[in-house]
TIKOLFI-143669 format. One line per 8 residues: number of its first residue (from 0); for each residue x, y, z of N, C-alpha, C. Coordinates in Angstrom, 1 decimal, decimal comma, m for minus. Layout:
NUM) X:Y:Z:X:Y:Z:X:Y:Z ~ ...
END
This chain:
0) 0,8:m1,2:0,0:0,0:0,0:0,0:0,9:1,2:0,0 ~ 0,6:2,2:m0,8:1,4:3,3:m1,0:1,1:4,4:0,2 ~ 2,1:5,3:0,3:1,9:6,3:1,3:0,7:7,2:1,0 ~ 0,4:7,4:m0,2:m0,8:8,2:m0,6:m2,1:7,5:m0,1 ~ m2,2:6,2:m0,4:m3,4:5,5:0,0:m3,5:5,4:1,6 ~ m2,3:5,2:2,2:m2,4:5,1:3,7:m2,8:6,4:4,3 ~ m2,3:7,5:3,8:m2,7:8,8:4,4:m4,1:9,1:4,2 ~ m4,6:8,8:3,0:m6,0:9,1:2,6:m6,9:8,2:3,5
8) m6,6:6,9:3,6:m7,4:6,0:4,4:m7,4:6,4:5,9 ~ m6,3:6,9:6,4:m6,3:7,3:7,8:m7,1:8,5:8,0 ~ m7,1:9,5:7,1:m7,9:10,7:7,2:m9,4:10,3:7,1 ~ m9,7:9,4:6,1:m11,1:9,0:5,9:m11,6:8,2:7,2 ~ m10,8:7,4:7,7:m11,1:6,7:8,9:m11,4:7,5:10,1 ~ m10,5:8,5:10,3:m10,8:9,5:11,4:m12,0:10,3:11,2 ~ m12,3:10,7:10,0:m13,5:11,5:9,7:m14,7:10,6:9,9 ~ m14,7:9,4:9,5:m15,9:8,5:9,7:m16,1:8,2:11,1
16) m15,0:8,1:11,9:m15,1:7,9:13,3:m15,8:9,1:14,0 ~ m15,4:10,3:13,5:m16,1:11,5:14,0:m17,5:11,6:13,6 ~ m17,9:11,1:12,4:m19,3:11,1:12,0:m20,1:10,1:12,9 ~ m19,5:9,0:13,2:m20,2:8,0:14,1:m20,4:8,6:15,5 ~ m19,4:9,3:16,0:m19,5:9,8:17,3:m20,6:10,9:17,3 ~ m20,7:11,7:16,3:m21,7:12,8:16,2:m23,1:12,1:16,1 ~ m23,2:11,1:15,3:m24,5:10,4:15,1:m25,0:9,8:16,4 ~ m24,0:9,2:17,2:m24,4:8,6:18,4:m24,9:9,7:19,4
24) m24,2:10,8:19,4:m24,6:11,9:20,3:m26,0:12,5:19,9 ~ m26,2:12,6:18,6:m27,5:13,1:18,1:m28,6:12,1:18,4 ~ m28,3:10,8:18,3:m29,3:9,8:18,6:m29,8:9,8:20,0 ~ m28,9:10,2:20,9:m29,3:10,1:22,4:m30,0:11,4:22,8 ~ m30,2:12,4:22,0:m31,0:13,6:22,3:m32,4:13,2:22,6 ~ m33,1:14,0:23,4:m34,5:13,8:23,8:m35,4:13,7:22,5 ~ m35,2:14,7:21,6:m36,1:14,7:20,4:m35,6:13,8:19,3 ~ m34,5:13,1:19,5:m34,0:12,2:18,4:m33,2:13,0:17,3
32) m33,1:12,4:16,2:m32,4:13,0:15,1:m33,3:13,8:14,2 ~ m33,1:15,0:14,1:m34,0:15,9:13,3:m33,4:16,0:11,9 ~ m34,3:16,6:11,0:m33,8:16,7:9,6:m32,5:17,6:9,5 ~ m32,4:18,6:10,4:m31,2:19,4:10,4:m30,0:18,6:10,8 ~ m30,2:17,7:11,7:m29,1:16,8:12,2:m28,6:15,9:11,0 ~ m29,6:15,4:10,2:m29,2:14,6:9,0:m28,4:15,5:8,0 ~ m28,7:16,7:7,9:m28,0:17,6:7,0:m26,6:17,8:7,5 ~ m26,5:18,0:8,9:m25,1:18,2:9,5:m24,3:16,9:9,3
40) m24,9:15,7:9,4:m24,1:14,5:9,2:m23,7:14,4:7,8 ~ m24,6:14,7:6,9:m24,2:14,7:5,4:m23,1:15,6:5,1 ~ m23,1:16,8:5,7:m22,0:17,8:5,5:m20,7:17,3:6,1 ~ m20,8:16,7:7,3:m19,6:16,1:7,9:m19,0:15,0:7,0 ~ m19,9:14,2:6,4:m19,4:13,1:5,5:m18,8:13,7:4,3 ~ m19,3:14,7:3,7:m18,8:15,4:2,5:m17,4:16,0:2,9 ~ m17,3:16,6:4,0:m16,0:17,2:4,4:m15,0:16,1:4,6 ~ m15,4:15,0:5,1:m14,5:13,9:5,3:m13,9:13,4:4,0
48) m14,8:13,2:3,0:m14,4:12,8:1,7:m13,5:13,9:1,0 ~ m13,8:15,1:1,2:m13,0:16,2:0,6:m11,6:16,3:1,3 ~ m11,6:16,1:2,6:m10,3:16,1:3,3:m9,4:15,0:2,9 ~ m10,0:13,8:2,8:m9,2:12,6:2,3:m8,7:12,9:0,9 ~ m9,5:13,4:0,1:m9,0:13,7:m1,3:m7,9:14,8:m1,3 ~ m8,0:15,8:m0,4:m7,0:16,8:m0,3:m5,7:16,3:0,2 ~ m5,8:15,4:1,2:m4,6:14,8:1,8:m3,9:13,9:0,8 ~ m4,7:13,2:0,0:m4,1:12,3:m1,0:m3,4:13,1:m2,1
56) m4,0:14,2:m2,5:m3,5:15,1:m3,5:m2,2:15,7:m3,0 ~ m2,2:16,2:m1,7:m1,0:16,9:m1,1:0,1:15,9:m1,0 ~ m0,1:14,7:m0,5:0,9:13,7:m0,3:1,5:13,2:m1,6 ~ 0,6:13,1:m2,6:1,1:12,6:m3,9:2,0:13,7:m4,6 ~ 1,7:15,0:m4,3:2,5:16,0:m5,0:3,8:16,3:m4,1 ~ 3,8:16,0:m2,8:4,9:16,3:m2,0:5,9:15,2:m1,9 ~ 5,4:14,0:m2,1:6,3:12,8:m2,0:7,1:12,5:m3,2
END
């Protein structure tokens, strides 16, 4: 596995872990998960994908 793939997978894994933690906290709220919470989770997921792509691009060009 190359350095680019490792760094992108680590970034994506940490982002997905953060999404899971946020989802678990939202699930435990008294009113449950609201539509705005689903939008926030979607945005976190998109940011995770973008960050993994940015890290892969940066590592590929710097290595």
